N, C-alpha and C positions, 0 to 999 in steps of 0.2 A: 403218632396218630394211628388209631386202629381202624380197620376197614372190615366190613362184613363180606367183602367180595371173596368168593370161593367157599367151598365146603370145608368145614373144620373137621379134621380127622378125629373120629371118636377114639382111635387108639391112643392119642395123646392123653386123653382123660383117664383111660384105663391103666396107663402106666403108673400113675400116682394115686389113683382113686379106685375104689372097688364098690360094688353094689352090696348094700347091707340094709336090711329093713326097708327096702324100696327106695333108698337114697344112695347117691354116690358119696363116699367118704374117703378121707385119707387112709392109706394102707396101714397106718399105725393106730392103735386103739387109743392113744393119748390125745388125739385131736378130733375135732368135729369140724365140718364145713358145710355150708349151704352152697349148692351149685345149681345155677340156672342157666340154661342155654337160650339165647335169643331165638324167638320164633316158636318155641314150644308153648309158651304161655306169655303173651304180652302183658297181661295184668301182673303176673308174678315177676317178670323182668322189671317192670315199672316199680313194683314194690321194693325189690332189692336195689334198684337204681336210686330210689328215694333215700337210701342209707348212705349214699356217696355224697360227700361234701362238694360244694359248687366248683372248687378249684379242680376237681378231677372229672367233672361231668363231660368236658370236651372229648375225653378219651373213652370214658365208661359207656356213654350212650351209644357208641358205634361198635362196641365189642360184640363178638360172636358168642362169647361166653363171659358171664359175670359171676364171680365167686366171692364169698365172704369166709375168710379163714378165722376160725375160733380155736382158742387153746383151753383145754381142760386144766384147771389150776390145782387139782388134786389127783393123786393116783387112784384109779378105779378100784384096784384090788385091796388097798390099805386105807385109803382116805387121807394119807399123808400129803403134805404139800408137794407139788410137782414143780420143783425149783427151776427146771429148764424148759417148761412148757412152751413159752414164747420163742425161745431159741430153737426148739425142735420144730415148731410150726414154721419158723423162718427157713430152716434147712429143707423141710418138705416143699415149701414154696420155691426155694432156690432150685431144687431138683426139677420141679415143674417148669421153671423158666429155662433151665438148661435143655431139657428135652424138647420143649416147645421151640426154642431157638434152633436147635438142630433140625427140626422139621419145618423150618421156614415160617414160624409163627412169631408174633410179638406179644409180650406180656407187659402190662403197665400195672405195677404194684402201687396200692393206694393206702397210705396210713391215715389220710384225712377221710374218715368215715364217721357217721353218726352212730356211735356205739349204743347209746341208750335207745334210740329209735329201732335199731336192729334187734336189740334185746326184746323190746315190746312187740314188734311185728312178727318175730319168729319164735316167741316164747323161749328165748335162750335162758336156761336156768342159771341160778347163782352157782358160782364155781366154774363157769365157762365164760371166757372173756372174748368178745369179738375183737380181733386184733387188726386185721387189714383186709382190704378188698383187692381182688385181682381181676383185671380185664384182659381177656385173651382174644386175639384175632390176627389178621394179616396186617402188616405195617402198611400204612397209607402214606401219601405224599405230603400230608399236612394241610392240604387245601381247605379242609373243613375247620381248621383251627383259626381263632382270631389272630390278627397280625402279631400281637405281643407274645402269645403262646407259641405261634409257629416259629418265631425267631428263637425263643427259649428252647423249644423242642429240637431245633436243628443245630443249636450251638453245642459244640463239643466242650465239655468242662474238664479242665485239668485235674488230675488226681493229686491228692495230698502226697508229699514225699513220705516214704516209709519211715524216715527218722522222726516224723511228727507223731507217730502212734505205735511204733515198735520199740519197746523199752526193755531194759535189763538193769538190774541192780536196784532201781527205784523208779517211781512214776516220773515221766518226762525226761528220763535219762536215756538218750538214744542208744539202742543196742549197737555193739560193735559190728554186728552182722550187717547192718544197714547204714552205718555212719559213713558220711562222705569222705 
């Protein structure tokens, strides 16, 4: 659960984002992102919040910062397909999560977004794909969540064993590096 309690350090945003053309964007030129902070413009926050699917609203509506990560699907300088665009956006998002966590913040990443609505509301051009939303804030106690979501949110989920996805030789053949 995210909380708006406490001021969100601007420095966290500047570590992964920079000002360009009046907007904050990812430090790499291959990505674009729409970033809106709660309180700066309630109508704009509500507009971006409308792009979040219902399953993520319990977290997103309380975020201090709400973001929409978009991947440019072609290289700007050549127009060639950018085969790793979504992967690179994921890495940039992960770095933001690591930095935010190190500074005592929580990040809720949301794959369940209304991509077509985001494209219309923000005039996202063809060749740029809305990929995921990110809600940033301070971790809350879960008291604002419905009972079912609170239980799910507080439950620790076991990780898959490494031999279920680390292979060598062929697909589904567990690597000797991780075999039991």
